[in-house]
TILUMMI-973896 format. One record per atom (N, C-alpha, C, O): residue number from 0; residue in three letters; atom name; x, y, z. Coordinates in steps of 0.001 Angstrom, whole numbers, plus 500000, padded with zeros to 6 digits. Last residue first. Layout:
N
seq/type/atom/east/north/up
NUM/Ala/CA/X/Y/Z
...
END
This chain:
204
seq/type/atom/east/north/up
203/Gly/N/317435/950755/856494
203/Gly/CA/316163/951296/857338
203/Gly/C/314913/951848/856716
203/Gly/O/313989/952239/857429
202/Asp/N/319780/948377/856018
202/Asp/CA/318388/949125/855186
202/Asp/C/317646/949809/856307
202/Asp/O/317231/949004/857141
201/Glu/N/322774/949462/858101
201/Glu/CA/322055/948370/857548
201/Glu/C/320619/949251/857057
201/Glu/O/320324/950374/857466
200/Leu/N/324746/950722/858604
200/Leu/CA/324838/950535/856514
200/Leu/C/323737/949451/856731
200/Leu/O/323594/948586/855868
199/Ala/N/324995/951256/861635
199/Ala/CA/324706/952517/860427
199/Ala/C/323990/952166/859221
199/Ala/O/323037/952781/858743
198/Leu/N/325810/948776/861834
198/Leu/CA/324309/948917/861832
198/Leu/C/323623/950284/860980
198/Leu/O/322642/950475/860262
197/Glu/N/328294/949042/861121
197/Glu/CA/327632/947513/860390
197/Glu/C/325894/947982/860781
197/Glu/O/324934/947586/860120
196/Lys/N/329304/950436/862906
196/Lys/CA/329202/950726/861115
196/Lys/C/328431/949884/860293
196/Lys/O/328045/949999/859130
195/Pro/N/327643/951334/865966
195/Pro/CA/328490/950220/864635
195/Pro/C/328634/950388/863265
195/Pro/O/327595/950461/862609
194/Val/N/327326/955366/866522
194/Val/CA/327176/953580/866734
194/Val/C/327761/952759/865380
194/Val/O/328149/953180/864290
193/Thr/N/326999/957026/868659
193/Thr/CA/327939/956393/867444
193/Thr/C/327811/955163/867661
193/Thr/O/328035/954291/868502
192/Ile/N/324876/960230/868883
192/Ile/CA/324826/958715/869451
192/Ile/C/325909/957859/868024
192/Ile/O/325706/958000/866818
191/Lys/N/323118/962138/868265
191/Lys/CA/323881/962302/869380
191/Lys/C/324918/960775/869506
191/Lys/O/325638/960598/870489
190/Tyr/N/320461/961806/867129
190/Tyr/CA/320410/961919/868328
190/Tyr/C/321636/961263/868872
190/Tyr/O/321623/960283/869615
189/Lys/N/321702/963349/864483
189/Lys/CA/319990/963833/865409
189/Lys/C/320232/963107/866778
189/Lys/O/320203/963899/867719
188/Pro/N/323959/962551/863549
188/Pro/CA/323943/963752/864801
188/Pro/C/322550/963898/865810
188/Pro/O/322314/964247/866967
187/Asp/N/325513/959727/864617
187/Asp/CA/324221/960163/863982
187/Asp/C/323940/961404/865150
187/Asp/O/323800/961502/866369
186/Tyr/N/328850/958321/863484
186/Tyr/CA/327931/959442/863985
186/Tyr/C/326572/959485/863410
186/Tyr/O/326310/959355/862215
185/Val/N/330424/955046/863654
185/Val/CA/329449/956229/862848
185/Val/C/328537/957571/863662
185/Val/O/327565/957369/864390
184/Gly/N/332851/954227/864778
184/Gly/CA/330954/953669/864240
184/Gly/C/330830/954796/863667
184/Gly/O/331835/955249/863119
183/Asn/N/334889/953636/867024
183/Asn/CA/335255/953053/865468
183/Asn/C/334012/953328/864554
183/Asn/O/334025/952692/863500
182/Glu/N/333263/951760/869112
182/Glu/CA/334536/953027/869020
182/Glu/C/334912/952980/867225
182/Glu/O/335150/951979/866550
181/Ala/N/329797/952971/870359
181/Ala/CA/330844/952211/869357
181/Ala/C/332075/952849/869113
181/Ala/O/332200/954061/868932
180/Ile/N/328668/954599/871339
180/Ile/CA/328265/953206/871522
180/Ile/C/328976/952371/871404
180/Ile/O/329037/951285/871981
179/Ser/N/328891/957479/872512
179/Ser/CA/329604/956586/871958
179/Ser/C/329223/955506/872586
179/Ser/O/329277/955259/873791
178/Arg/N/327064/961024/872745
178/Arg/CA/327685/959227/873909
178/Arg/C/328150/957939/872600
178/Arg/O/327268/957738/871765
177/Lys/N/327582/964345/873421
177/Lys/CA/327398/962700/872519
177/Lys/C/327273/961970/873339
177/Lys/O/327345/962154/874554
176/Gly/N/324918/966037/875607
176/Gly/CA/325736/965859/874586
176/Gly/C/326132/964518/873899
176/Gly/O/325286/963635/873755
175/Ala/N/321876/964971/877590
175/Ala/CA/322936/966144/876899
175/Ala/C/324182/965603/876694
175/Ala/O/324611/964752/877474
174/Gly/N/318807/963456/877552
174/Gly/CA/320335/963379/878078
174/Gly/C/320889/964793/877562
174/Gly/O/320093/965632/877141
173/Gln/N/316409/963303/877080
173/Gln/CA/317281/962208/876141
173/Gln/C/318396/962811/876535
173/Gln/O/319251/962701/875656
172/Asn/N/313389/962571/878125
172/Asn/CA/314558/963055/878649
172/Asn/C/315831/962206/877977
172/Asn/O/316181/961040/878163
171/Val/N/310206/963401/876783
171/Val/CA/311276/962196/876522
171/Val/C/312498/962945/876892
171/Val/O/312807/963901/876182
170/Lys/N/308755/964948/875748
170/Lys/CA/308431/964395/876899
170/Lys/C/309402/963631/877635
170/Lys/O/309388/963313/878824
169/Asn/N/309203/965883/873092
169/Asn/CA/309610/967071/873871
169/Asn/C/309380/966586/875786
169/Asn/O/309628/967293/876763
168/Met/N/308559/963998/871464
168/Met/CA/310152/964067/872123
168/Met/C/310238/964735/873202
168/Met/O/311002/964496/874137
167/Asp/N/305995/961863/871513
167/Asp/CA/306228/962933/871787
167/Asp/C/307625/963590/872640
167/Asp/O/307796/963690/873855
166/Leu/N/304646/959687/868734
166/Leu/CA/305684/960041/869978
166/Leu/C/305814/961406/870369
166/Leu/O/305733/962212/869442
165/Tyr/N/303862/959357/866362
165/Tyr/CA/303150/959559/867702
165/Tyr/C/303628/960347/868830
165/Tyr/O/303190/961254/869538
164/Asp/N/305573/958115/864469
164/Asp/CA/305538/959802/864438
164/Asp/C/304414/960242/865825
164/Asp/O/304265/961418/866155
163/Phe/N/305868/955803/865272
163/Phe/CA/307148/956607/866412
163/Phe/C/306521/957971/865981
163/Phe/O/306695/958947/866711
162/Trp/N/304136/953736/863951
162/Trp/CA/303659/954528/865980
162/Trp/C/304488/955507/866079
162/Trp/O/304160/956337/866926
161/Asp/N/305223/953492/861633
161/Asp/CA/304139/954576/861451
161/Asp/C/303652/955075/863383
161/Asp/O/303154/956085/863880
160/His/N/308955/952926/861099
160/His/CA/307729/952587/861561
160/His/C/306143/953590/862112
160/His/O/306264/954360/863064
159/Gly/N/311674/952791/860380
159/Gly/CA/310395/953765/859478
159/Gly/C/309114/953475/860711
159/Gly/O/308398/954463/860875
158/Ala/N/314092/952380/861140
158/Ala/CA/312983/951399/860771
158/Ala/C/311739/951964/860172
158/Ala/O/310944/951319/859489
157/Lys/N/314782/954584/862221
157/Lys/CA/315879/954026/861118
157/Lys/C/314724/952933/860609
157/Lys/O/314667/952814/859385
156/Asp/N/312874/955582/864304
156/Asp/CA/312777/955911/863611
156/Asp/C/313572/955522/862013
156/Asp/O/313180/955960/860931
155/Ala/N/314065/952946/865962
155/Ala/CA/312774/953211/865402
155/Ala/C/312166/953829/864431
155/Ala/O/311283/953337/863729
154/Met/N/316391/953495/866144
154/Met/CA/316112/952283/865989
154/Met/C/314805/952632/865375
154/Met/O/314664/952525/864157
153/Tyr/N/316372/956016/868139
153/Tyr/CA/317484/955947/866275
153/Tyr/C/317164/954728/865866
153/Tyr/O/317784/954587/864812
152/Leu/N/315245/955038/870151
152/Leu/CA/314214/956428/869417
152/Leu/C/315845/956040/867933
152/Leu/O/315585/955889/866739
151/Phe/N/317107/953555/871339
151/Phe/CA/315574/952969/871216
151/Phe/C/314941/953793/869767
151/Phe/O/314403/953343/868755
150/Leu/N/319080/954826/871670
150/Leu/CA/319286/953768/870766
150/Leu/C/317743/953226/870407
150/Leu/O/317382/952624/869396
149/Arg/N/318135/956824/873781
149/Arg/CA/318586/957334/872149
149/Arg/C/318732/956349/871349
149/Arg/O/318575/956645/870164
148/Lys/N/317060/955236/875204
148/Lys/CA/316421/955904/875313
148/Lys/C/316800/956258/873450
148/Lys/O/316167/956077/872410
147/Val/N/319700/954108/876451
147/Val/CA/318706/952864/875988
147/Val/C/317823/953876/875458
147/Val/O/317340/953119/874616
146/Lys/N/321346/955765/877502
146/Lys/CA/321854/955291/876287
146/Lys/C/320780/954581/875399
146/Lys/O/320794/954438/874176
145/Ile/N/319563/956971/879064
145/Ile/CA/319906/957614/878053
145/Ile/C/320341/957119/876890
145/Ile/O/320107/957499/875743
144/Ser/N/317583/955479/881378
144/Ser/CA/318964/955172/880509
144/Ser/C/319132/956214/879905
144/Ser/O/318397/956913/880604
143/Thr/N/315409/955749/882622
143/Thr/CA/316130/956209/883115
143/Thr/C/317720/956200/882889
143/Thr/O/318666/956583/883577
142/Cys/N/312131/955505/882153
142/Cys/CA/313375/954587/881439
142/Cys/C/314261/956398/881852
142/Cys/O/313961/957559/881573
141/Gln/N/309795/957529/881610
141/Gln/CA/310409/956370/882660
141/Gln/C/311409/955888/882879
141/Gln/O/311691/955796/884074
140/Glu/N/309579/957769/878583
140/Glu/CA/309516/958495/879771
140/Glu/C/309777/958178/881495
140/Glu/O/309904/959064/882340
139/Leu/N/309536/955435/877370
139/Leu/CA/310134/956277/877635
139/Leu/C/310666/957387/878195
139/Leu/O/311814/957825/878271
138/Leu/N/307087/954118/878958
138/Leu/CA/308557/953567/878903
138/Leu/C/309207/954620/878724
138/Leu/O/309658/955092/879768
137/Gln/N/304811/956304/877532
137/Gln/CA/304738/955762/878728
137/Gln/C/306795/955290/879444
137/Gln/O/307496/956010/880155
136/Gln/N/305797/955954/874743
136/Gln/CA/305832/957167/875547
136/Gln/C/305795/956829/877024
136/Gln/O/306785/957097/877705
135/Val/N/304651/952435/874801
135/Val/CA/306259/953251/874138
135/Val/C/306286/954544/874953
135/Val/O/306847/954362/876034
134/Leu/N/301898/953457/875020
134/Leu/CA/302822/952382/875975
134/Leu/C/304571/952646/876031
134/Leu/O/305367/952924/876928
133/Arg/N/301198/955006/872694
133/Arg/CA/301001/955476/874426
133/Arg/C/301599/954571/875447
133/Arg/O/301769/954930/876613
132/Pro/N/301656/953086/870780
132/Pro/CA/302720/954913/870887
132/Pro/C/302538/954879/872538
132/Pro/O/303418/954764/873390
131/Arg/N/301935/950112/870456
131/Arg/CA/300857/951245/871095
131/Arg/C/301943/952128/871266
131/Arg/O/302997/951867/871846
130/Leu/N/303631/948523/867721
130/Leu/CA/303435/949099/869082
130/Leu/C/302284/950070/869260
130/Leu/O/301783/950714/868338
129/Asn/N/303453/947231/864724
129/Asn/CA/302629/947780/865944
129/Asn/C/302706/947618/867072
129/Asn/O/302054/946753/867656
128/Asn/N/306262/946424/864302
128/Asn/CA/305262/947505/863216
128/Asn/C/304246/948032/863836
128/Asn/O/303986/949220/863644
127/Leu/N/308685/945356/864890
127/Leu/CA/307826/945693/865663
127/Leu/C/306805/946924/865048
127/Leu/O/306742/948099/865409
126/Gly/N/310623/944591/862711
126/Gly/CA/309487/943091/862941
126/Gly/C/308207/944244/863718
126/Gly/O/307035/944163/863352
125/Glu/N/312922/946076/863360
125/Glu/CA/312054/946176/862248
125/Glu/C/310781/945533/862384
125/Glu/O/309805/946215/862067
124/Met/N/313907/945029/866312
124/Met/CA/312988/946618/865932
124/Met/C/312189/946678/864662
124/Met/O/311056/947159/864643
123/Leu/N/314699/942913/865166
123/Leu/CA/314375/943096/865783
123/Leu/C/313171/943920/865754
123/Leu/O/312010/943728/865394
122/Glu/N/317545/944306/863985
122/Glu/CA/316190/943463/863158
122/Glu/C/315282/943157/863856
122/Glu/O/314400/942942/863024
121/Tyr/N/318293/945716/866155
121/Tyr/CA/317627/946461/865430
121/Tyr/C/316753/945434/864528
121/Tyr/O/315549/945599/864328
120/Val/N/319427/943675/867828
120/Val/CA/318220/944506/867986
120/Val/C/317739/945264/867261
120/Val/O/316618/945668/867570
119/Glu/N/321431/943118/865725
119/Glu/CA/320337/942095/865838
119/Glu/C/319329/942527/866858
119/Glu/O/318305/941844/866886
118/Val/N/323010/945084/866043
118/Val/CA/322350/944734/864980
118/Val/C/321098/944068/864969
118/Val/O/320043/944346/864399
117/Leu/N/323664/945018/868733
117/Leu/CA/323047/945593/868085
117/Leu/C/322151/945758/866687
117/Leu/O/321087/946313/866414
116/Pro/N/324001/941981/870605
116/Pro/CA/324178/942797/869334
116/Pro/C/323526/943801/869030
116/Pro/O/322340/943472/869022
115/Gln/N/324814/941964/873965
115/Gln/CA/323695/942240/872799
115/Gln/C/324256/942620/871800
115/Gln/O/325039/943566/871873
114/Leu/N/326902/942336/875887
114/Leu/CA/325821/941455/875734
114/Leu/C/324667/941204/875032
114/Leu/O/323742/940453/875341
113/Arg/N/327866/944940/874965
113/Arg/CA/328492/944289/875520
113/Arg/C/327979/942449/875351
113/Arg/O/328639/941569/874799
112/Pro/N/326084/947186/874045
112/Pro/CA/326526/946354/872967
112/Pro/C/327016/945067/873477
112/Pro/O/326798/944064/872799
111/Ala/N/323026/946062/875487
111/Ala/CA/323669/946473/874469
111/Ala/C/324786/947329/874611
111/Ala/O/324584/948315/875319
110/Leu/N/321128/945930/877734
110/Leu/CA/322302/944795/877741
110/Leu/C/323200/944988/876716
110/Leu/O/324209/944284/876747
109/Tyr/N/319113/947538/876907
109/Tyr/CA/320291/947692/878218
109/Tyr/C/321278/946807/878079
109/Tyr/O/322410/947157/878413
108/Leu/N/317973/946829/874964
108/Leu/CA/319409/947695/874341
108/Leu/C/320278/947713/876079
108/Leu/O/321469/947837/876363
107/Cys/N/316624/944566/875932
107/Cys/CA/317941/944292/874845
107/Cys/C/318399/944963/874957
107/Cys/O/319583/944689/875156
106/Glu/N/315066/946402/877050
106/Glu/CA/316050/945621/877759
106/Glu/C/316975/944603/877076
106/Glu/O/317882/943968/877615
105/Met/N/313734/947124/874963
105/Met/CA/314436/948344/875697
105/Met/C/315277/947735/876937
105/Met/O/316003/948411/877666
104/Val/N/312532/945546/873727
104/Val/CA/313319/945921/873085
104/Val/C/314438/946642/873789
104/Val/O/315613/946774/873445
103/Ala/N/310561/944551/876146
103/Ala/CA/311956/943664/875746
103/Ala/C/313209/944394/874831
103/Ala/O/314403/944123/874958
102/Arg/N/308938/946835/875756
102/Arg/CA/309568/946638/876841
102/Arg/C/310785/945823/876629
102/Arg/O/311905/946271/876872
101/Ala/N/308107/945840/873308
101/Ala/CA/308274/947317/873486
101/Ala/C/309573/947095/874595
101/Ala/O/310780/947163/874362
100/Pro/N/306533/943891/873947
100/Pro/CA/307913/943692/872845
100/Pro/C/308100/945013/873229
100/Pro/O/308771/944639/874190
99/Ser/N/306094/942897/877493
99/Ser/CA/305934/943105/876120
99/Ser/C/307090/943496/875208
99/Ser/O/308280/943471/875520
98/Ser/N/307878/940681/879336
98/Ser/CA/307817/941962/878901
98/Ser/C/306703/942426/877789
98/Ser/O/306921/941579/876924
97/Val/N/305227/938845/881283
97/Val/CA/306352/938764/880263
97/Val/C/306746/940069/879705
97/Val/O/305743/940765/879545
96/Lys/N/303599/936569/883585
96/Lys/CA/303790/938253/883454
96/Lys/C/305517/937963/882586
96/Lys/O/306496/937309/882945
95/Val/N/301713/933983/882915
95/Val/CA/302939/934318/883249
95/Val/C/303256/935801/882808
95/Val/O/303127/936106/881623
94/Lys/N/299282/931268/884018
94/Lys/CA/299627/932842/883415
94/Lys/C/301067/933265/883668
94/Lys/O/301592/932846/884700
93/Phe/N/298000/928253/883828
93/Phe/CA/298703/929865/884390
93/Phe/C/298981/930359/883440
93/Phe/O/298961/930029/882254
92/Ser/N/298801/925908/882040
92/Ser/CA/297155/925887/882948
92/Ser/C/297555/927549/883607
92/Ser/O/296404/927805/883962
91/Lys/N/300300/926155/879245
91/Lys/CA/299782/925420/880497
91/Lys/C/299061/925666/881073
91/Lys/O/298066/925701/880351
90/His/N/300425/929864/879531
90/His/CA/301072/928754/879471
90/His/C/300731/927263/880515
90/His/O/300797/927122/881736
89/Glu/N/299725/933158/878588
89/Glu/CA/299447/931775/878833
89/Glu/C/299974/930676/878762
89/Glu/O/300053/930330/877583
88/Ile/N/301005/935968/879317
88/Ile/CA/300641/935243/878446
88/Ile/C/300331/933558/879294
88/Ile/O/300749/933118/880365
87/Glu/N/300527/939302/880356
87/Glu/CA/300584/938174/881044
87/Glu/C/299896/937278/879360
87/Glu/O/298968/937593/878615
86/Ile/N/302827/942040/879967
86/Ile/CA/301822/941520/879384
86/Ile/C/301416/939695/879969
86/Ile/O/302362/938916/879854
85/Leu/N/304185/944938/881355
85/Leu/CA/304377/943733/881080
85/Leu/C/302702/943156/880561
85/Leu/O/301654/943768/880767
84/Gly/N/304434/948169/881354
84/Gly/CA/305347/947573/879968
84/Gly/C/305272/945712/879933
84/Gly/O/305864/945053/879078
83/Ile/N/305400/948453/884779
83/Ile/CA/304978/949175/883548
83/Ile/C/305368/948032/882404
83/Ile/O/306299/947230/882480
82/Ala/N/306827/947798/887210
82/Ala/CA/305289/947062/886517
82/Ala/C/304649/947211/885532
82/Ala/O/303658/946572/885181
81/Pro/N/309285/948181/887513
81/Pro/CA/309177/947218/887482
81/Pro/C/308079/947034/886639
81/Pro/O/308111/946366/885605
80/Pro/N/310481/951111/885619
80/Pro/CA/309803/950902/886692
80/Pro/C/309527/949536/886706
80/Pro/O/309428/949279/885506
79/Leu/N/314021/950622/884307
79/Leu/CA/312479/951175/883959
79/Leu/C/311896/950340/885474
79/Leu/O/312429/949465/886156
78/Phe/N/316319/950083/885973
78/Phe/CA/316330/951606/884610
78/Phe/C/314249/951903/884005
78/Phe/O/313592/952851/883574
77/Ser/N/317005/948832/887533
77/Ser/CA/316255/949604/888003
77/Ser/C/315883/950940/887118
77/Ser/O/315457/952078/887319
76/Thr/N/317484/945004/887861
76/Thr/CA/318106/946361/887085
76/Thr/C/316794/947422/887660
76/Thr/O/315766/946942/888138
75/Leu/N/319064/942157/887428
75/Leu/CA/318241/943354/888945
75/Leu/C/318764/944533/888076
75/Leu/O/319889/944890/887727
74/Asn/N/318913/939774/885127
74/Asn/CA/319429/940507/885478
74/Asn/C/318604/941713/886678
74/Asn/O/317410/941944/886488
73/Cys/N/319647/936693/885389
73/Cys/CA/318926/937092/885798
73/Cys/C/320185/938553/885941
73/Cys/O/321332/938649/886377
72/Glu/N/319327/933642/883002
72/Glu/CA/320739/934998/882966
72/Glu/C/319693/936143/883922
72/Glu/O/318796/936585/883205
71/Leu/N/319984/930354/882622
71/Leu/CA/318834/931642/882939
71/Leu/C/319788/932536/883727
71/Leu/O/320611/932343/884623
70/Val/N/320338/927718/880528
70/Val/CA/320969/929162/881316
70/Val/C/320138/930176/881266
70/Val/O/319660/930768/880299
69/Ala/N/318210/925298/880713
69/Ala/CA/318481/926097/880400
69/Ala/C/319327/926802/881172
69/Ala/O/319256/926683/882396
68/Gly/N/316638/923227/882606
68/Gly/CA/317302/922836/880940
68/Gly/C/317712/923859/880353
68/Gly/O/317715/923646/879140
67/Trp/N/316454/923477/884770
67/Trp/CA/316093/924231/884591
67/Trp/C/315711/923704/882744
67/Trp/O/314729/923880/882021
66/Asp/N/317489/922478/888289
66/Asp/CA/317841/922095/886716
66/Asp/C/316558/922759/885431
66/Asp/O/315565/922033/885478
65/Gln/N/317537/924741/890887
65/Gln/CA/317040/923664/890102
65/Gln/C/317267/924144/888799
65/Gln/O/317294/925254/888268
64/Lys/N/318491/926726/892607
64/Lys/CA/319313/925529/892615
64/Lys/C/318888/924190/891419
64/Lys/O/319510/923165/891140
63/Lys/N/317376/929190/892314
63/Lys/CA/318526/928848/892027
63/Lys/C/319343/927592/891302
63/Lys/O/320116/927390/890366
62/Phe/N/314727/927856/893473
62/Phe/CA/314893/928293/892130
62/Phe/C/316247/928273/891566
62/Phe/O/316497/927588/890574
61/Trp/N/315914/927530/895786
61/Trp/CA/315114/925707/895223
61/Trp/C/314906/926643/893989
61/Trp/O/314919/925841/893055
60/Leu/N/316862/929940/896587
60/Leu/CA/317479/929336/896808
60/Leu/C/316995/928008/895561
60/Leu/O/317725/927681/894625
59/Pro/N/315348/932367/895174
59/Pro/CA/314972/931688/896346
59/Pro/C/316404/930370/895467
59/Pro/O/316678/930125/894293
58/Leu/N/316322/935662/894229
58/Leu/CA/315534/934406/894074
58/Leu/C/315940/933472/894736
58/Leu/O/317125/933598/895045
57/Asn/N/315817/938609/895598
57/Asn/CA/316747/937674/895885
57/Asn/C/316354/936627/894941
57/Asn/O/315243/937130/894776
56/Glu/N/315626/942426/894468
56/Glu/CA/315582/941085/894781
56/Glu/C/316429/939858/894896
56/Glu/O/317573/939860/894441
55/Gly/N/317413/944472/894589
55/Gly/CA/317124/944191/895628
55/Gly/C/316459/943087/895393
55/Gly/O/316655/942369/896373
54/Val/N/315904/945498/891484
54/Val/CA/316877/946099/892328
54/Val/C/316758/945687/893477
54/Val/O/315881/946362/894016
53/Gly/N/313615/943564/889530
53/Gly/CA/313866/945418/889923
53/Gly/C/315107/944628/891234
53/Gly/O/315059/943485/891689
52/Gly/N/314716/941532/886933
52/Gly/CA/313285/941768/887798
52/Gly/C/314391/943256/888677
52/Gly/O/315510/943684/888394
51/Phe/N/314403/939515/883831
51/Phe/CA/314899/940864/884262
51/Phe/C/313911/941202/885601
51/Phe/O/312682/941188/885523
50/Leu/N/315832/936955/882113
50/Leu/CA/315023/937379/883320
50/Leu/C/315838/938342/883749
50/Leu/O/317045/938406/883987
49/Gln/N/316394/935076/879309
49/Gln/CA/316780/936290/879776
49/Gln/C/315644/936470/881261
49/Gln/O/314550/935919/881144
48/Val/N/317855/931769/878617
48/Val/CA/316851/932861/878785
48/Val/C/317059/933678/879759
48/Val/O/317647/933421/880809
47/Arg/N/319207/929792/875900
47/Arg/CA/319825/930536/877183
47/Arg/C/317615/931714/877537
47/Arg/O/316687/932065/876809
46/Lys/N/319529/926975/874981
46/Lys/CA/319032/927871/875698
46/Lys/C/318854/928652/876999
46/Lys/O/318592/928491/878191
45/Thr/N/321502/926486/872142
45/Thr/CA/322272/926372/873782
45/Thr/C/320855/927331/874135
45/Thr/O/320902/928459/873645
44/Ser/N/321297/927185/869542
44/Ser/CA/321190/925705/869543
44/Ser/C/321381/925681/871530
44/Ser/O/321345/924563/872044
43/Gln/N/318976/929962/869667
43/Gln/CA/320224/929463/869751
43/Gln/C/320312/927913/870016
43/Gln/O/319421/927394/870688
42/Lys/N/316559/931744/867552
42/Lys/CA/316871/930793/868673
42/Lys/C/318201/930246/868682
42/Lys/O/318644/930023/867555
41/Leu/N/316075/933774/866071
41/Leu/CA/316907/934056/866361
41/Leu/C/317379/932943/867672
41/Leu/O/318246/933169/868516
40/Tyr/N/313906/933176/864716
40/Tyr/CA/314897/933366/863649
40/Tyr/C/316196/933797/864654
40/Tyr/O/317254/934132/864121
39/His/N/311747/934147/866854
39/His/CA/312217/932508/865959
39/His/C/313275/932426/865330
39/His/O/313740/931287/865385
38/Ala/N/311099/936669/867664
38/Ala/CA/312249/936317/867489
38/Ala/C/312145/934810/867435
38/Ala/O/312732/934321/868400
37/Lys/N/308254/936689/868356
37/Lys/CA/308446/937554/867447
37/Lys/C/309903/937187/866977
37/Lys/O/310048/937384/865770
36/Gly/N/305796/934961/869869
36/Gly/CA/306535/934649/868656
36/Gly/C/306907/935371/867488
36/Gly/O/306530/935237/866323
35/Gln/N/306291/935715/872397
35/Gln/CA/305503/935982/871690
35/Gln/C/305226/935472/870383
35/Gln/O/304119/935754/869926
34/Leu/N/308772/934012/873325
34/Leu/CA/307458/933656/873897
34/Leu/C/306292/934438/872910
34/Leu/O/305323/933731/872635
33/Glu/N/310659/935863/871980
33/Glu/CA/310438/934496/871404
33/Glu/C/309314/934015/872006
33/Glu/O/308604/933444/871178
32/Leu/N/310437/937927/873860
32/Leu/CA/309731/937875/872068
32/Leu/C/309810/936948/871353
32/Leu/O/309267/936889/870250
31/Ala/N/311289/936800/875894
31/Ala/CA/310317/937593/876222
31/Ala/C/309545/937463/874321
31/Ala/O/308481/937026/873881
30/Thr/N/313887/936632/875565
30/Thr/CA/313483/935427/875696
30/Thr/C/312131/935778/875474
30/Thr/O/311593/934963/874724
29/Lys/N/315219/939451/874611
29/Lys/CA/314719/938406/873801
29/Lys/C/313848/937088/873923
29/Lys/O/313267/936522/872998
28/Gly/N/313661/940676/877466
28/Gly/CA/314531/940781/876232
28/Gly/C/314338/939839/874918
28/Gly/O/313247/939640/874385
27/Ala/N/312577/938275/879928
27/Ala/CA/312320/940041/879631
27/Ala/C/313839/939441/878021
27/Ala/O/314511/938437/877781
26/Pro/N/310327/936960/882093
26/Pro/CA/310961/936851/881169
26/Pro/C/311027/938050/880341
26/Pro/O/310065/938749/880027
25/His/N/310957/938336/885814
25/His/CA/310241/938059/884656
25/His/C/310744/937855/883308
25/His/O/311729/938563/883099
24/Val/N/310425/939536/889199
24/Val/CA/311095/938691/888016
24/Val/C/310584/938486/887158
24/Val/O/309381/938346/887378
23/Thr/N/308989/940346/891124
23/Thr/CA/308747/940802/889505
23/Thr/C/309903/940478/888520
23/Thr/O/310199/940982/887437
22/Ser/N/306947/938471/893311
22/Ser/CA/308316/938829/892585
22/Ser/C/308270/939720/891206
22/Ser/O/307379/939578/890369
21/Gly/N/305129/937285/894915
21/Gly/CA/305261/938813/894614
21/Gly/C/306547/939250/893962
21/Gly/O/307061/940351/894155
20/Leu/N/305376/935096/895693
20/Leu/CA/306247/935842/896316
20/Leu/C/305791/937302/896212
20/Leu/O/305951/938220/897016
19/Gln/N/303178/933211/894463
19/Gln/CA/303522/933343/895409
19/Gln/C/304111/934335/896720
19/Gln/O/303773/934454/897897
18/Ala/N/303432/934799/891622
18/Ala/CA/302363/934267/892261
18/Ala/C/302284/934202/893616
18/Ala/O/301483/934948/894177
17/Gln/N/306274/934841/890827
17/Gln/CA/305499/935737/890740
17/Gln/C/304242/935918/891434
17/Gln/O/303921/937036/891838
16/Leu/N/307223/931812/891401
16/Leu/CA/307701/933698/892008
16/Leu/C/306642/934676/892041
16/Leu/O/306199/935229/893047
15/Ala/N/305448/930690/889811
15/Ala/CA/305402/930728/891748
15/Ala/C/306501/931945/892231
15/Ala/O/306478/932710/893195
14/Tyr/N/306172/931556/887484
14/Tyr/CA/304890/931738/888167
14/Tyr/C/304899/931235/889053
14/Tyr/O/303719/931287/889402
13/Ile/N/309169/930729/887234
13/Ile/CA/308942/931855/887517
13/Ile/C/306744/932505/887971
13/Ile/O/306320/933512/888537
12/Gly/N/308409/927434/887248
12/Gly/CA/309119/928566/888672
12/Gly/C/309131/929664/888716
12/Gly/O/309117/930177/889835
11/Gly/N/306731/927445/884807
11/Gly/CA/306179/927320/886255
11/Gly/C/307139/927946/887288
11/Gly/O/306773/928826/888067
10/Leu/N/309260/928138/883335
10/Leu/CA/307685/929217/883407
10/Leu/C/307240/928537/884388
10/Leu/O/307373/929298/885347
9/Tyr/N/310556/926351/883792
9/Tyr/CA/311232/927618/883899
9/Tyr/C/310196/928526/884178
9/Tyr/O/310188/929439/885003
8/Asp/N/308373/923314/883719
8/Asp/CA/309809/924372/883374
8/Asp/C/310177/925647/884179
8/Asp/O/309927/925659/885384
7/Val/N/307768/920226/885618
7/Val/CA/308106/921764/885979
7/Val/C/308894/922346/885014
7/Val/O/310100/922126/885123
6/Lys/N/306470/917587/885145
6/Lys/CA/308093/917940/884897
6/Lys/C/307571/920023/884675
6/Lys/O/307177/920688/883717
5/Asp/N/304265/915554/886479
5/Asp/CA/304462/916655/885907
5/Asp/C/305567/916984/885724
5/Asp/O/306110/916365/886639
4/Ser/N/304639/913040/888032
4/Ser/CA/304983/912882/887020
4/Ser/C/305083/914271/885830
4/Ser/O/305662/914233/884745
3/His/N/301753/914522/890087
3/His/CA/303260/913501/889987
3/His/C/302948/913012/888311
3/His/O/301939/912764/887651
2/Arg/N/301760/917890/889961
2/Arg/CA/301286/916173/889407
2/Arg/C/301999/915173/890113
2/Arg/O/303014/915471/890742
1/Ile/N/302831/919724/892511
1/Ile/CA/302475/919378/891249
1/Ile/C/302187/918607/891567
1/Ile/O/302111/918184/892721
0/Met/N/302881/922943/894677
0/Met/CA/302665/921485/894355
0/Met/C/302467/921160/892983
0/Met/O/302018/922009/892213
END
């Protein structure tokens, strides 16, 4: 129910999904970082909203048919457990669960490089100098995507964040063998990944 003349935005719709239906769908990736003031400089002219949710979830018809004044992109995945790494933000008179910065960057990396430029993700990573090592460790241990884990560690290492030194690499399964993230890129022997040249040349 909404008050007369009240206009419900997409966060109101997400609140309804979470509070009334128990949905794990949440603002994620760049959108979650924007909502927390950590990605203002990446705003686009066309409003695009990144949502993530668990595999098998279905968005109700009323949610999909509603004109939210933005393009909503919903990714249903299982590469991270649905309940960890979320925080609540206040919006109007209610609270909505969104991805914490650490989870949001991993969601960006999940979409990269096809749907998310890696250099842009690194620029986001550079600004995250106060992540909680315990939460990052938990996310890395439970993440099932080798690509995401290697890229996250590569970027965090390259950015030189203090919290990186508190991570226990022995508990993070980084898989075996080399992984090519970009053709004709630069190979990083420490994380065994080939990244775009423009990312390798970014100042760390």
